[in-house]
C-alpha positions in Angstrom: -65.3 90.4 116.0 -68.5 90.1 117.3 -70.3 87.0 117.8 -72.1 85.1 114.8 -75.6 86.5 114.0 -77.4 83.4 115.2 -75.5 83.5 118.3 -76.5 86.7 119.5 -79.5 87.7 122.6 -81.2 90.5 122.2 -81.0 92.7 125.4 -84.7 93.5 125.1 -86.8 91.9 121.9 -88.3 94.5 120.2 -88.5 93.7 116.6 -90.1 90.3 115.3 -86.2 89.2 113.9 -85.3 90.3 117.4 -87.7 87.7 118.9 -87.0 85.1 116.2 -82.9 85.7 117.3 -83.4 85.4 120.6 -85.3 81.7 119.9 -82.8 80.7 117.9 -80.0 81.7 120.5 -81.5 80.8 123.7 -81.3 77.8 122.5 -77.2 77.2 122.2 -76.5 73.5 122.4 -79.8 72.0 120.9 -81.5 73.0 117.9 -84.7 75.5 118.2 -87.7 73.3 117.5 -90.5 75.1 115.4 -93.7 72.5 115.1 -96.4 73.8 112.7 -100.1 74.7 113.1 -102.5 74.8 111.0 -104.9 77.9 111.6 -108.6 76.7 112.2 -107.9 73.3 112.1 -109.9 71.3 113.3 -111.6 74.4 114.5 -110.1 77.8 115.3 -109.9 77.2 119.1 -108.6 73.7 119.0 -105.9 75.1 117.0 -104.8 77.6 119.8 -105.2 75.1 122.2 -102.7 72.8 119.8 -100.5 75.8 119.8 -100.6 76.2 123.6 -99.7 72.8 123.8 -96.6 73.1 121.3 -95.3 76.1 123.6 -95.8 74.2 126.5 -94.1 71.1 125.5 -90.7 72.2 124.0 -91.4 74.7 121.0 -89.3 77.6 121.0 -91.3 79.3 117.8 -94.5 78.3 116.0 -95.2 77.8 112.4 -98.7 79.3 112.0 -100.3 78.4 109.0 -103.2 80.2 106.6 -105.1 77.7 104.8 -105.3 78.2 101.5 -107.8 77.2 98.6 -104.5 76.1 96.2 -101.7 75.6 98.4 -98.8 74.4 96.0 -96.5 73.9 98.7 -98.3 71.7 100.5 -98.7 67.3 100.8 -101.9 65.8 100.8 -101.9 66.2 104.8 -101.7 69.7 105.2 -103.4 70.8 102.1 -106.9 68.4 103.7 -106.4 70.6 106.4 -106.7 73.8 105.3 -109.6 72.3 103.4 -111.4 71.3 106.7 -110.2 74.9 107.9 -112.0 76.8 105.5 -115.1 74.7 105.3 -115.1 75.5 109.2 -115.0 78.9 108.1 -111.4 79.9 109.1 -110.2 83.1 108.0 -107.3 85.1 108.1 -108.2 87.7 110.6 -109.5 84.1 112.7 -105.9 82.6 112.4 -104.8 86.3 113.3 -106.2 86.7 116.4 -104.8 82.8 117.0 -101.6 84.3 116.4 -101.8 86.9 119.1 -102.2 84.7 121.7 -99.8 82.5 120.7 -97.4 85.8 120.4 -97.5 86.0 124.1 -95.4 82.5 124.6 -93.3 82.3 121.5 -92.1 84.1 118.6 -94.7 83.4 115.6 -94.1 83.1 112.0 -97.3 83.1 109.5 -96.5 80.9 106.6 -99.3 82.3 103.5 -98.9 82.4 99.9 -98.9 85.4 98.4 -102.5 86.0 97.0 -103.5 86.9 100.3 -100.6 89.7 100.9 -101.5 91.2 97.6 -105.5 91.0 98.3 -104.7 93.5 101.3 -102.3 95.3 100.0 -98.3 95.0 101.4 -98.2 97.4 103.5 -101.4 96.8 105.1 -100.5 93.3 105.8 -97.4 93.8 107.4 -98.5 95.9 109.7 -102.1 93.4 110.7 -99.4 91.2 111.6 -97.5 93.5 113.6 -100.8 94.4 115.5 -100.7 90.7 116.2 -97.8 90.6 117.6 -96.4 88.3 114.8 -92.8 88.1 114.3 -92.1 86.6 111.0 -93.7 85.5 107.7 -93.2 83.0 105.0 -94.5 82.9 101.5 -93.4 80.2 100.0 -95.0 81.2 96.1 -92.7 84.8 96.2 -90.1 84.9 94.2 -86.8 85.8 95.0 -86.9 89.2 92.2 -90.0 89.8 93.1 -90.3 89.9 97.3 -88.8 93.7 97.1 -92.1 95.3 97.8 -93.1 93.3 99.8 -90.0 92.7 102.3 -89.5 96.1 102.7 -93.4 96.4 104.1 -92.4 93.8 106.4 -89.1 95.9 107.1 -91.1 99.2 108.1 -93.4 97.1 110.4 -90.5 94.8 111.8 -91.9 91.7 110.5 -89.0 89.2 109.5 -89.7 88.1 105.7 -87.8 84.5 105.9 -86.8 83.1 102.8 -86.9 79.5 101.0 -84.1 77.5 99.4 -84.5 74.2 98.0 -81.8 71.6 96.7 -82.2 72.9 93.3 -81.3 76.2 93.9 -78.0 77.3 92.4 -74.9 79.4 94.5 -75.6 82.5 92.9 -79.2 82.4 93.7 -78.4 81.2 97.6 -76.0 83.9 98.0 -78.9 86.8 96.9 -81.4 84.9 99.0 -78.9 85.0 102.0 -78.3 88.7 101.4 -81.7 89.8 101.7 -82.2 86.9 104.6 -84.4 88.1 107.5 -85.1 86.1 110.6 -83.6 82.4 109.3 -83.1 80.6 106.0 -86.0 78.2 105.9 -84.2 75.0 104.1 -86.6 72.9 102.4 -85.1 69.6 102.6 -86.8 67.9 99.5 -87.7 68.8 95.6 -91.9 68.5 96.3 -94.7 69.3 98.4 -94.7 68.8 102.4 -95.2 65.5 103.8 -93.8 62.6 106.1 -90.9 60.7 104.8 -89.1 57.3 106.2 -85.8 59.0 106.3 -83.4 62.2 105.4 -82.1 62.7 102.2 -78.2 61.7 101.9 -78.0 65.5 100.1 -79.1 67.0 103.4 -75.7 68.2 105.6 -74.3 69.3 102.1 -77.3 71.6 101.7 -77.7 73.0 104.9 -73.7 73.8 104.7 -74.1 75.5 101.7 -76.9 77.8 102.8 -74.8 78.6 106.1 -71.5 79.8 104.1 -73.7 82.4 103.4 -76.2 83.4 105.8 -76.1 85.5 108.4 -79.1 84.0 110.3 -79.7 80.8 111.7 -80.7 78.2 108.9 -84.0 75.8 109.5 -84.6 72.6 108.0 -88.4 71.5 107.2 -90.5 69.5 104.6 -89.9 65.4 105.5 -88.7 65.8 109.5 -91.7 63.7 111.1 -89.8 61.7 114.0 -87.6 62.2 117.0 -85.0 60.4 115.3 -85.1 62.3 112.4 -85.2 65.5 114.0 -81.9 64.4 115.6 -80.3 63.9 112.5 -80.9 67.4 111.3 -80.0 69.2 114.1 -76.5 66.5 113.9 -76.3 67.5 110.1 -75.9 71.2 111.2 -79.8 72.6 111.2 -80.0 75.4 113.4 -84.0 74.7 113.6 -86.0 71.7 112.8 -89.5 72.5 111.6 -92.1 69.7 111.4 -95.7 69.9 110.4 -97.6 66.9 108.4 -97.1 64.7 111.2 -98.5 66.6 114.1 -101.4 67.5 111.4 -101.9 63.6 111.2 -101.7 63.5 114.8 -104.2 66.4 115.4 -106.5 65.3 112.9 -106.6 61.5 114.2 -106.4 62.0 117.8 -109.9 62.4 120.4 -107.8 64.9 122.4 -105.6 67.1 119.5 -104.3 69.1 121.4 -102.7 66.0 123.9 -101.7 63.7 121.3 -99.7 67.0 119.4 -98.3 68.3 122.9 -96.9 64.7 123.5 -95.6 64.3 119.9 -94.2 68.1 120.3 -92.3 66.6 123.6 -91.2 63.9 122.2 -89.0 66.1 119.0 -87.7 68.1 121.7 -86.0 66.0 123.6 -84.3 64.1 120.3 -82.9 67.9 119.9 -81.2 67.6 122.5 -77.4 67.6 121.4 
């Protein structure tokens, strides 16, 4: 039998899915770390510097957010960062320029809302991501039953369309989502929006087990992870990858040197993920 998908390392990563698979597989013995950066926050150049600090301090992939005026999945910290980025003049094209620069170092997974995809058209949007060297796309407000056109456009452009599952996702729907997953499955650890939590929810291990029973791609856990201890706990519970967002955005907002502050945090998180 061949190796499971999450353990295969492509010889020459060409597609976005290949690059994502390689990033997870090369971290064998340790969960992959995927920190989040808001494109354009606090300004475009600084967001690039933050991403570069992530890559230099142990990030295996980077989730790159596109600021949006009505971000339904984002808690107050990320919402405020997106609002500030938009006021500073951030645009999708500007964020993709940041992504293109960072993609030379690590795989980039873009997070944006579906209206931005539909405004340009799925095929044109996916092609723009491919041209920027983006590996994957997360669209948190894209339901499974409405994802066909966007998934087909992403497949044609070699972009991995990454689905999300929640603690409330029924088994039948989870199986359908896992079948269509590209790159990895983004497991939302809580019901609600992004934000720091004091501890991981008790159901996380069981939720991860449910997803991993059905998925043939890596499984990454996000929403609420903010400390090295919580990252280690997520990895011990079975997460192939750990996504950290609000804690890093808060650090960027509070620091005189956002890149240095967030880079130090990423280094601590990376150390905490060693199994």
